[in-house]
C-alpha positions in Angstrom: -3.1 10.5 -23.1 -1.7 7.0 -21.6 -0.6 7.5 -18.1 3.1 6.4 -19.0 3.1 9.7 -21.5 1.7 11.8 -18.7 4.3 10.8 -16.4 7.1 11.6 -19.1 5.2 15.3 -18.9 5.7 16.0 -15.1 8.2 18.6 -14.7 10.2 19.0 -11.4 8.2 22.1 -10.6 4.6 20.0 -11.0 6.2 17.1 -9.0 6.7 19.2 -6.0 3.3 21.0 -6.4 1.8 17.6 -6.2 3.9 16.7 -3.3 2.6 20.1 -1.5 -0.8 18.9 -1.6 0.0 16.3 1.2 3.3 17.5 2.8 4.1 20.7 4.6 7.3 22.4 4.1 10.5 20.7 3.6 11.0 22.4 0.4 14.7 21.4 -0.2 14.0 17.8 0.0 11.1 18.1 -2.6 13.2 19.6 -4.9 15.7 16.8 -4.6 13.3 13.9 -5.2 11.5 15.9 -8.0 14.9 16.2 -9.9 15.9 12.4 -9.2 12.5 11.4 -10.5 12.4 14.0 -13.7 16.0 12.4 -14.4 14.3 8.9 -14.5 11.9 10.1 -16.5 14.4 11.6 -19.0 16.2 8.6 -18.9 13.3 6.8 -20.5 13.7 9.1 -23.6 17.3 8.1 -24.4 18.6 5.4 -26.9 18.4 2.1 -25.4 22.4 1.8 -25.4 22.5 5.2 -23.4 19.9 4.5 -21.2 21.5 1.4 -19.7 24.6 3.8 -18.8 22.5 6.2 -16.9 22.1 5.1 -13.2 19.8 6.3 -10.8 20.6 9.1 -8.4 19.8 7.8 -5.2 18.9 9.8 -2.5 19.6 10.2 1.4 17.1 12.1 3.7 18.3 13.1 7.0 16.2 14.5 9.6 14.4 13.2 12.7 11.2 11.1 12.9 7.8 12.3 11.9 9.0 15.3 9.5 7.7 13.5 6.0 10.6 11.7 5.1 8.7 8.2 4.2 5.4 10.3 3.1 7.6 12.1 0.5 8.9 8.9 -0.9 5.4 7.3 -0.6 3.6 10.1 -2.5 6.5 10.2 -5.1 5.8 6.6 -6.0 2.2 7.0 -6.3 2.6 10.1 -8.4 4.0 7.8 -11.3 2.3 4.6 -10.2 5.8 2.8 -9.4 6.2 -0.3 -7.4 7.1 1.1 -3.9 8.2 -0.6 -0.7 9.2 0.7 2.6 11.8 -1.3 4.5 13.9 -0.6 7.9 17.5 -1.3 7.5 17.8 -2.4 11.2 15.5 -5.7 10.3 18.1 -6.9 8.4 21.3 -9.0 9.1 24.3 -9.9 7.4 24.5 -13.1 5.6 25.2 -16.0 8.0 23.2 -14.3 11.1 19.5 -15.3 11.9 17.1 -12.6 10.1 16.0 -11.6 6.7 18.8 -11.2 4.1 18.7 -7.8 2.1 17.6 -9.6 -1.0 14.1 -9.9 0.2 13.4 -6.4 -0.2 13.6 -7.1 -3.9 11.4 -10.2 -3.6 9.0 -8.1 -1.5 9.1 -5.2 -4.1 8.6 -8.0 -7.3 5.3 -9.2 -5.4 4.0 -5.5 -4.8 4.5 -4.8 -8.6 2.8 -8.2 -9.6 -0.3 -7.0 -7.4 -0.1 -3.4 -8.4 -0.3 -4.6 -12.2 -2.7 -7.2 -11.8 -5.1 -4.7 -10.0 -4.8 -2.3 -13.0 -5.6 -5.2 -15.5 -8.5 -6.4 -13.2 -9.8 -2.7 -13.5 -10.0 -2.8 -17.2 -11.9 -6.3 -17.1 -14.0 -6.0 -13.8 -17.4 -4.9 -15.8 -17.2 -7.9 -17.9 -16.3 -10.1 -15.0 -19.3 -8.9 -13.1 -21.6 -9.6 -16.0 -20.2 -13.0 -16.3 -20.6 -13.4 -12.4 -24.2 -12.3 -12.8 -24.9 -15.1 -15.4 -23.2 -17.8 -13.3 -25.2 -16.8 -10.2 -28.2 -16.9 -12.3 -27.3 -20.4 -13.4 -26.9 -21.3 -9.6 -30.3 -19.9 -8.7 -32.3 -20.7 -11.8 -30.6 -23.7 -13.5 -31.0 -23.7 -17.2 -33.7 -26.0 -18.7 -32.3 -29.2 -19.9 -32.5 -30.5 -23.6 -36.1 -31.6 -24.2 -37.3 -33.6 -27.2 -39.3 -31.6 -29.6 -40.5 -32.4 -33.2 -43.1 -34.1 -35.1 -43.3 -37.0 -32.4 -44.8 -34.8 -30.1 -48.3 -34.2 -29.6 -49.6 -30.4 -30.1 -50.5 -30.9 -26.2 -46.9 -31.8 -25.4 -45.3 -28.9 -27.6 -47.5 -26.6 -26.1 -46.6 -27.7 -22.7 -43.0 -27.4 -23.6 -43.5 -23.7 -24.7 -45.3 -22.7 -21.7 -42.3 -24.5 -19.5 -39.8 -22.5 -21.4 -41.7 -19.1 -21.1 -42.2 -19.5 -17.2 -38.6 -20.3 -17.0 -37.5 -17.3 -18.9 -40.1 -15.1 -16.6 -38.3 -16.7 -13.8 -34.8 -15.8 -14.8 -35.7 -12.3 -15.8 -37.2 -11.7 -12.2 -34.4 -13.3 -10.6 -31.7 -11.2 -12.7 -33.6 -8.1 -11.6 -33.1 -8.8 -8.0 -29.4 -9.9 -8.3 -28.7 -6.7 -10.2 -30.7 -4.7 -7.3 -28.8 -6.9 -4.6 -32.2 -8.1 -3.1 -31.0 -11.4 -2.8 -27.5 -11.0 -1.1 -28.6 -13.2 2.0 -29.9 -16.1 0.1 -27.9 -19.3 0.2 -26.5 -21.1 -3.2 -24.5 -23.9 -3.6 -20.9 -22.8 -4.9 -18.2 -25.2 -6.4 -14.9 -24.0 -5.6 -11.2 -25.3 -5.8 -9.5 -26.3 -2.6 -6.9 -23.9 -1.6 -3.1 -24.1 -1.3 -1.9 -27.1 0.9 -0.8 -25.1 4.4 3.1 -25.6 4.5 5.2 -25.4 7.4 8.1 -22.7 6.8 11.4 -24.7 7.6 13.8 -22.7 5.5 15.4 -19.5 6.5 18.5 -17.4 5.3 19.7 -16.2 1.9 17.4 -17.6 -0.9 15.7 -20.0 1.2 12.4 -18.2 1.7 12.4 -18.4 -2.3 13.0 -22.0 -2.3 10.1 -22.5 0.5 7.6 -20.9 -1.8 8.5 -22.7 -4.9 8.3 -26.1 -3.0 5.0 -24.7 -1.9 3.7 -24.2 -5.5 4.9 -27.6 -6.3 3.6 -29.7 -3.4 -0.2 -28.3 -3.7 -0.1 -29.5 -7.3 1.1 -33.0 -6.3 -0.6 -34.0 -3.3 -4.0 -35.8 -3.4 -7.1 -33.6 -3.2 -5.0 -30.3 -3.9 -7.1 -28.1 -6.4 -10.2 -30.5 -6.3 -13.5 -29.3 -6.6 -15.2 -28.8 -3.2 -18.9 -28.0 -2.7 -20.0 -25.4 0.1 -23.1 -23.5 0.8 -22.8 -19.7 0.9 -24.5 -16.3 0.5 -25.1 -14.8 -2.9 -22.8 -11.8 -1.4 -19.9 -14.2 -0.8 -20.7 -16.3 -3.9 -20.4 -13.2 -5.9 -16.9 -12.2 -4.4 -15.6 -15.4 -5.2 -17.0 -16.0 -8.6 -15.7 -12.3 -9.6 -12.1 -13.2 -8.6 -12.4 -16.5 -10.6 -13.7 -14.5 -13.7 -11.2 -11.7 -13.3 -8.6 -14.3 -12.9 -9.6 -16.1 -16.4 -9.9 -12.7 -18.3 -6.2 -11.7 -17.6 -2.8 -13.2 -18.5 -0.9 -13.9 -15.5 2.2 -14.5 -17.5 1.8 -11.1 -19.3 1.1 -9.6 -15.8 4.3 -10.9 -14.3 6.4 -9.7 -17.3 4.9 -6.1 -17.2 5.4 -6.2 -13.1 9.1 -7.2 -13.5 9.7 -4.3 -16.2 8.3 -1.9 -14.0 10.4 -3.0 -11.0 13.6 -2.7 -12.9 12.7 0.5 -14.7 10.4 2.4 -12.0 10.8 0.4 -8.8 11.5 2.6 -5.6 12.7 1.3 -2.3 12.5 3.5 0.6 15.3 2.1 3.3 14.5 3.9 6.6 16.7 3.9 9.9 19.8 3.6 7.8 21.3 5.4 10.6 21.1 2.5 12.8 23.5 0.4 10.8 26.1 2.9 10.5 28.6 1.4 12.3 32.4 0.7 11.4 35.0 -2.3 11.8 35.7 -1.1 15.3 32.4 -2.0 16.7 31.9 -5.2 18.9 29.3 -7.5 20.2 25.8 -7.0 18.9 27.0 -4.2 16.7 29.3 -6.4 14.8 27.1 -7.4 12.0 26.4 -3.4 11.3 28.9 -3.2 8.5 28.0 -6.5 7.4 24.6 -5.4 6.5 26.1 -2.1 4.7 28.3 -4.4 2.5 25.2 -6.8 1.8 23.2 -3.8 0.8 26.1 -2.6 -1.6 25.5 -4.8 -4.5 21.7 -4.3 -4.3 22.1 -0.6 -4.4 25.0 -1.0 -7.3 23.1 -3.2 -9.2 22.8 -7.2 -9.4 20.4 -9.8 -10.2 18.0 -11.3 -7.7 16.0 -14.3 -8.3 12.2 -14.0 -7.4 9.2 -16.3 -7.6 8.1 -14.1 -10.7 11.4 -14.4 -12.4 15.1 -12.4 -12.3 14.8 -8.7 -11.3 18.1 -6.7 -12.3 18.5 -3.9 -9.5 20.6 -1.5 -11.8 18.0 1.2 -12.4 15.8 0.8 -9.2 15.6 4.1 -7.2 16.7 3.9 -3.5 15.8 6.6 -1.1 17.5 5.9 2.5 16.8 8.0 5.4 17.6 8.3 9.0 17.8 10.8 12.0 21.7 10.6 12.3 21.5 11.9 15.8 24.2 9.4 17.2 25.9 8.3 13.7 26.7 10.6 10.9 26.4 9.7 7.4 30.1 9.7 7.2 30.0 6.9 9.4 28.6 4.7 6.5 31.1 2.7 4.6 32.7 4.9 1.7 31.3 2.5 -1.1 27.7 3.0 0.3 28.1 6.7 0.7 29.0 7.1 -3.0 25.9 5.4 -4.0 23.8 7.9 -2.4 25.0 11.3 -4.1 21.7 13.3 -3.6 21.3 14.6 0.3 18.6 16.5 1.8 18.2 17.6 5.3 14.7 17.9 6.8 14.0 20.4 9.4 12.3 19.9 12.6 8.6 20.8 12.7 7.7 24.2 14.3 4.5 25.2 16.0 3.6 27.1 12.7 4.4 23.8 10.5 1.7 22.2 12.8 -0.9 24.5 12.3 -0.3 24.0 8.5 -0.3 20.2 8.8 -3.7 20.3 10.8 -5.5 22.4 8.0 -3.5 22.4 4.4 -3.1 19.2 3.3 -5.8 17.0 1.4 -5.6 14.4 4.4 -5.4 17.1 7.0 -6.0 15.4 10.3 -8.9 18.0 11.2 -10.7 16.9 7.7 -10.2 13.2 8.7 -12.0 13.9 12.2 -14.8 16.0 10.6 -15.6 13.3 8.3 -15.3 10.7 11.0 -18.1 12.5 13.1 -20.2 13.2 10.0 -20.9 9.6 9.8 -22.5 9.8 13.1 -24.4 13.2 11.6 -22.4 15.3 13.9 -21.1 18.3 13.0 -17.2 19.0 14.2 -15.7 22.4 13.7 -12.3 23.6 14.7 -11.7 27.2 15.0 -8.6 29.0 14.5 -7.6 29.7 17.9 -8.1 25.9 18.4 -5.7 24.8 15.7 -3.1 27.0 17.2 -3.6 25.7 20.6 -3.1 22.2 19.7 -0.3 23.0 17.5 1.3 24.9 20.5 0.5 21.9 22.6 2.2 19.2 20.1 5.2 21.4 19.6 5.9 21.8 23.6 5.1 18.0 23.8 7.7 17.3 21.4 10.2 19.8 23.1 9.9 18.4 26.4 9.6 14.6 25.7 11.2 13.0 22.9 10.5 14.8 19.3 8.2 12.5 17.4 7.4 15.0 14.8 3.8 15.4 13.2 2.8 12.1 14.8 2.3 13.9 18.2 -0.8 15.6 16.4 -2.6 12.3 16.5 -2.3 11.9 20.2 -3.1 15.4 21.0 -6.4 15.0 18.8 -7.3 12.0 20.3 -7.1 13.2 23.6 -8.9 16.6 22.9 -11.7 14.7 20.8 -11.8 11.7 23.1 -15.4 12.6 25.0 -16.7 13.6 21.6 -15.6 10.4 19.9 -17.3 8.3 22.7 -20.6 10.4 23.1 -21.1 10.8 19.1 -23.5 8.1 18.5 -25.9 9.7 21.3 -25.6 13.3 19.6 -27.0 13.1 16.4 -27.7 16.7 14.5 -25.5 18.5 17.1 -22.6 20.8 16.2 -19.3 20.7 18.2 -17.3 23.8 18.1 -13.7 23.0 19.0 -12.1 26.0 20.5 -8.7 27.1 22.4 -10.8 26.8 25.6 -12.1 23.6 24.7 -8.4 22.2 24.1 -7.4 23.7 27.2 -10.1 21.9 29.3 -9.0 18.9 28.1 -5.3 18.8 28.0 -4.1 22.2 29.9 -3.1 20.3 32.8 -1.0 17.6 31.1 1.3 20.1 29.4 2.1 21.7 32.6 2.9 18.5 34.3 6.0 17.1 32.5 6.0 13.8 34.2 2.2 13.3 33.1 2.7 14.5 29.6 5.6 12.4 29.0 3.1 9.3 29.4 -0.1 10.5 27.9 0.8 13.0 25.1 
């Protein structure tokens, strides 16, 4: 079954189940994004005429930092192999101000899609590319025999000598082929012929569409200037030559025009853009001074979200069916502070709840990429067995929860700081502890960070 057909079979319940493998709680948000994704899959089954009329149901996720907003969007895109980028609304400025224009997010998404499709195509031909690379490395290390005169004009002795030479050459190539296959010659030097890379350019453009003009000029100039793209001989190790040659062979085996066409199709039909910190541009016309461009950014975002055509280096992209997932804490401002037109373009809303100590316990143990599993795997590379007892998990969860409550609430990100503090000594001494087992208990945790939690001033700086 093709991956596209598999995507079409994903039900909202299955989508939520997949998200549950990586994200703890937040069931309301998971259901909302699952419905939005399923509607996109349903749209692909419609007739072409009706499909064009069905617009994406964009989503607004409301909740504090570190509760899983970005992770939900990222995992959702990975689930259907969709082009995905995350941007911060606060990094953009109104047209006419110094800074990035909002259309650059579409150009970034197109670049990401081209990379995604190119890697997929490379995966299908990598085995053949590696075989061709082997032959080129073999020719570099044991060059083929040149044409030699043969026939009646040669004496029997000369013909015998030619035959022996060919035999020795074939044996030498067979031996080197085996050594290359077994990676025994990775540090041997070879002379490699490569083309000069792109000519360095100074970026002199800024503002709307100017970065695209700069990229196109760079592509033109590198083909015009003398010496651009000329062969260059350099001496490198076999390992480096192998990497370079594989990339050259991969590029020869795929059609870049087809890759760009497929990438743009995916951007338009499946692309997902996660706009974080939308609350930071939620200003109205009564703002003054530095806040004056907030509403301008919203108005610049509006045509992108509504549907427009953006020029990229890979071709034109229609944004009408890109799914936008916006997020923000909305502590100071409220979604109602956004301009009405933009509010209407995010019909689906979900509020993510702050994390509790029980949530932290689940985050430390349940997801596939749980932090305790990560740290155990890291220590295993040093032949050190790291074990966490249930009471240690609870203690670290309580510490993280209290630190969030007493200082700024940064959600699950606090667990990284707590675990680093608890395991600092083990990580430092791990190279001297091969074969040992370290059991992290509640007492172990208290000995390392117990005093920090009691001292609120110190806790703010360290935890």
